[in-house]
N, C-alpha and C positions, 0 to 999 in steps of 0.2 A: 335207167336213161340211156338214150340213144347214143351210139358212137359212130364214128365215120373213120374209113380206113385212112383218109388223108390225116387225120388228127393223130393216130399213132404213127403214121409215117414222119410227120414233122417232130413229134415228140423224141422218136427214135434218132432222128437226124439231130437234133439238139443235144442228145445226151451222149451219142458216141464221141468216145475218147475224153470225155470230161471226168475230172476228179470228183471224187466224193469226200467231204470231210466226216467220214463215218466214225461210229463209236469204237473203240477198242474193246478187246475182250474184257479188259480191267474196268473199263467205264460201264460196261453193260453189267458186270458183276455188282458195281458199287450202285448203279440204278435199281437193280433188282432188291439189293438190300435196302435202300431207301424207300421203295415202294411198299415192302414188307414192313418196315417201321411205321409208314402212313397207315397202313391197314390195321396194324395192331393197336395203334393209337386210337382209331376208330371203333375197333372192336371192345377196347376198354370202357367206351362211352357210348354204348348202343343208343340211347335215348337222344344224346346230343347229335350223334351222326344222322339218326332218322330225321330230327328236327331240322338239320341243314339240307339234308335232301329234299324236304318238303318245302323250305324257305321260300325258294323262288316261286312257287305257285301262290302260296299266301301273298307274296309282294306283288306279283303281276295281278292276281285276281282283285286285290285291294285298288291298285292303279287302275284297272279297267272299270270297276264299280264307280271310282271316284269321277273318271273321266265321262261316263255315260250318263251318271244319275246326279252329279253334283256340278260338274264344269257348266253345262249348258245353262244353269241359272244364274252363274256368275258372270257370265259375258253377254252383253246386250246386242253387240254388232254380229249380224248373222255370218257375214263374210269371214270375220275373224275367227268365228267359233268353228265354221267349216274347216278352216286350215288347221286349228289346233286339233280338232277331232281326227281328221283324217292323217296327219302326220302323227299325233299321240297314239291313236288307236292302230296305226300300221306298226310303229315301234314295239308296242305292248304284244300286239298280235304275233309278230315276228319272234320275239323273245319267247313267247308261250310255245309256239310251234317248235323253234329249234331246241328248246329245253325238253318239251313233253316228247317229241317224236325221237329226239336222239338218245337222250337219257331214259325215258319211259319205255319206249318201244324198242330202240337199238341196243339198249344196254341193261334193261330190266332195273328199274329203280326198286328199292325196298325189297332185294332178293334175300337179304340175311334175315332169317327167321320166319316162321309159318304160323303165326297168330292169325286170328281172325281180321284183327285190324290191319296186319301188314298185306294181307291178302287182298283186303278192300283197297288199300293204297296202291297196290300193284296194279290191279284193275284200272283204277282211276288214272294212273299215271300213263298206262299203256295207251288209253282211249283218249286222253286229254286233248291231243291234237287234233281230234276229229271236230272240235269245236271252231276251229280254223280251216276245215275242211281237207286236212291233210290224211292220208292214208297209212295209218301206222303198220299194217300187215305187209303192205307192199314195200314201206321203207326198211322194215326188219329184215326182209328177205335180200333186199339189195345192199343193206349196210353190211351184213356179214361177208359177202364177197368184197366190199371195199376194203376191209381190214385184211382180208387174206392175200388180195391179189390188187393192191393199190397201184394205180396208174396203168394196168395192163388191160387188154382186150376183155379180160374175165371180171374186171373191177365193175359191178353194177352202177356205181357213181362215180365214174371215172372223169376228174376235172384237171389232171395233171397237164393237158392241153386240149381247149375246146376252140373251134373256130370262131373267129371274131364275128361273123355274121350272127351265129347262134347266141354268142353272149350279147350283143348289141339288141337283137329282137327281144331276149328275156327282160331287158331292161326298159322296155317301153311300156306306158301305161295300157292296161288291158291285156297284157301278154297271157295267153291261155285261156282267155275269157272272149275277148272281141277278135282275136286272131291266133292259130296254132303257135305254140312254144315247146320246142322239144328238149330244151336245156332246163331240166326239173329233177327233183328227187323225191318229191313229196306225195306223188302219185303217178301211177303209170299210163299209158296210152290208151289201152282197152277199157271195158266195163268189167266190174267186179262187184261181188256183195258187199266187200269192205269199203270200197269206194262209194258204194250208193247210202250205205250207213253213215259215212262221214258227210256227204251232202244233206242227208236228212237233219243231222246233228248240227252241222254248220248252219243251215237255213233256219232253224229253230232259234239257233242264238241272234241271226240276222233279224229274226222277226221280233224278238224281245227288244232290241235295239231300236227297231223302227218305232215300235209302240211308244218308247220313251222319248225320242227325238221328233216324234211327229208334229208337236207343238212348235218346233222351231224351223223344221223343213218340210218340204214336199215330198211326197213319196219317191219321186224321180231323183230328188236331191240326196234322199237318204239311201236308195239305191246305188247312186253314184259313189256316194261317200263310202259305203259298206262293202260294195262289190267290186268297185273299180279303183278307186284311190288308195284307200287303205292297204288292200292287198298288193297294189303297186308299190308301195313304200316297203312292205316287208319282202316282197320277192326281190326288188333291187337290191336291198341290203344283202340278201342271202346270196344271189348270185354274184354279188362284188367279193363277198366272203369266201365262196366256194371258188372262185377264179383267181384267187390270191394264194390261200393257205397250201395248194398242193402246184401251182402253176410251175411248170417246166422243172419240177423235182424229180428226184430219181424215182423209178418203178420198183418201190421198195416199202412193205409196211411199217419199217423201222425209219427210214432215212427220206421218205417221200413226202415229208409235209414240214412246214415252217410254223413257227409262232407268230402270231400277228400282234400280240403284246397286250398289255394292260393300260395303254394311254386312253384317254376319254373317246378319241375318234376310232381307235381300234376297237374297243368295248362296244361302241355304237355299231361298227360293222359287224362284229363277232357274235352279236346278240346279247350283249351284257357279259357278267362275271360268269353267269351260269350258261352262257353260250359256249363258244369255241375259241376263246382267245389264246388258250394254251395247247393248241392241236398237236403239237410234237409231244407233250406230255401225255396226251390222250392216246396217241398212236404206240407209245412206249409202254403205256399201262393202262389198257381200255377199261380195266375193272374199277377204275379210281372216278369218283364221281367230281362235280365241278369244283368244289372247294378243295378236294384233295389234288386236283390237277394244278390248281394255282400254288398249292404248296410244292409240288413238284416242279413247277417252274421255276420258283425261286432257287430251290436246290441244284436244279440244272445250271441256271444263269450263275449262281455265286459260287458253286463249289465242284461242278464236274466238268462241264465244257470248257475246251481251251479257246482261244481268240478267234481261231480259223472256224472252229465249229459255231461259235457265236454268231458270226458273221454269216456263214451259210445257211444256218437255221432261223435268221431273222432277228435274233435277239438285238443285234446292235444296228438295225436300220430303222430309222423313224417311219411311222406309217405312210405319210405322203411321199416320202422317198422311195418306199418300196413299191407303191402304185406307180410312180413314174418309170422306175427301172424295168418292172415287170411289163409294163406296157410297150416300152421301147424294145424289149426282147421279143415281145409277142409281134409286134409289126415287122421287124426284121426277118423274124423267122417264117411268118405266113406269107408277108407281102413283098419280101426281099428288099425292103428300104434299108438304107445304108446308115444305121444307127450307131452311135459311137458305145454305147453300153451293151452291145450286144455279147 
């Protein structure tokens, strides 16, 4: 993802002289112990662990099939159907991408074991995001640098501070299709064989959907539904998420992110429970998958973090208040507006 010098300058200005409610050595030791315990519990039940790893794919695939193949026959009003389909498809597609590309490509689902079935599952998990035209090869390369150099110029998906204009453009319908959008992490700016493969796989999926929806909508309406409106929902949710979880946090792989939490609204923005609602847990232990991250979230909240850290990392901040406060900080920093909560 592109970065601009002004973004790093403003981030450095904001962070200069500010205290960090960081983890003590004793807390880090306790966290490492809890992570080891979580992993050992999963190792003791490998079939259950593999089932939980695959569960989001089954849930989302079933939801997608119901949305495309069943819902149209249940709703007679074409306008209402269009709205339900583009919102539902957008949410399902977003959750599919964020889980597939982050867990499957970024962190290698089903990596424990080397049976033929597990090798097949690893292959499918890695490439699953191509159905939504994401590029897992590009993402894997960028994501490694994100965990190593969070918030710095070397971070391939730096979102600790992104200029407001870039965020706004990315939230508009058709961003990246009808007009350029440089605030994205799911594929690069240039052409590659991996990106071309994603295009072929994604358009094949779109073609299947058009064949199924053709009796209810024109070709133009199907294309607008599947290539403009639905991707817009997913991209907007994704940009809101990434603009919040690292926003103005320290340039640190450990302390540089916050938890959006498990409220219904936070789960929508974060991509479901298998998305990134527990992003601090993820940065503390990248090897843990979605349900393990949730378990670590509760351990951090209830047993390890003190009150100052709970506030600093977002545990004590309701989602809408977090949006308001971080927006005010951003406006004050980038545009020099005199806001009370800077």
